[in-house]
N, C-alpha and C positions, 0 to 999 in steps of 0.2 A: 378546603378539604380538612376534615377532622380525623385524626389518627388516634384510636384508642389503644393504649398499651397499659401493661400492669406495672410499669416501673415509674419512678419519679422523674420529673424533668431534670433534676439535678444529677441523678445517676446517669441519665442518657447523655448529658453534655460533658460531664467530667469522666475522664477515663479511670480514675483511681477509686473514688469513694462517694459517699452521699452528698458532699458539698463541692461546689465548683472550685473553691480556693482553699487551700490547706492553711490553717492558722499556725501561729507559733505554738511550741510545746507548752504544757501546762506548768512545767517546773521552771519557767523563766522568771526573772525577777520583774516585779512591778515597775513600770516606767514612772509611776508617781509614788514616791516613797513617802514615809510618815512625815518628814520635815517639810516637804512641799505641800503636803495635805494640810498640815497645821498652819502653814503660812497662808494658804488660800482661805482656809476656814476662819482664821483670825481677821484677815482683811475683809472678808464678807460680813462677819459679825460686826466689825467696827463700822462698815458702811451702813449696815441695817440700823445700828443704834444711832448713828449720826443722822441718817435720813429720817428715822423716827422722831428724833428730837426736833429736827427742822420742820417736819411736817406737822408737828403738834403745836408749834408756836402760833399765836393768834395772828390773823392777817392784819396788815397795815394798809388801809385804804389811801393814805397819803403817798405811799411809795408805788402804788399801782399793783397789778396782779402779780402773783408769783409765776415766774417763767420756768421753774423747775418742779416737776411733779414729784415731790419728795415722798409722798406715801406710796406711789407706785414703785419708786426706787427701792424703798424699804421692803415692799412685798417681793420684788425681784431678787434682792439680796438674800432675803430669808428663804426664798424658794431655791436659790442656788446653794444655800447652806445645807439643805437636807441631804442631796446626794453626796456632798462632802462628808457629812457626818456618818453616812452609811459606808462610805469608802474607808473612813478612818476605823470604823468598828471592824470591817473586813481585814484591814491590815493588822489589827490587834489579834486576829485569830478566830473571831466568831464568824461562822458561816451563815450568810443570809440567803434567802431564796431556796431553790431546790438544789 
């Protein structure tokens, strides 16, 4: 049975507002401050540089195949660095997004 109403499902299920769960206030401090952001960013950058260096080395057929996918690790570290950079810019006061 389908019931057609003019209200959103979130309004119907929550008694207070448009969302079912109230989030924290906007003036609360960030849980990931600038020091933690810089540490995570520096470690991801170091991992990306190290994995890029290891992935660019020529293969050694006498030692067998490489068992670590260094280029993929470099790609993942660089992709993880992008949201960290955006978060760092947001912590410095620049508003990104809408």
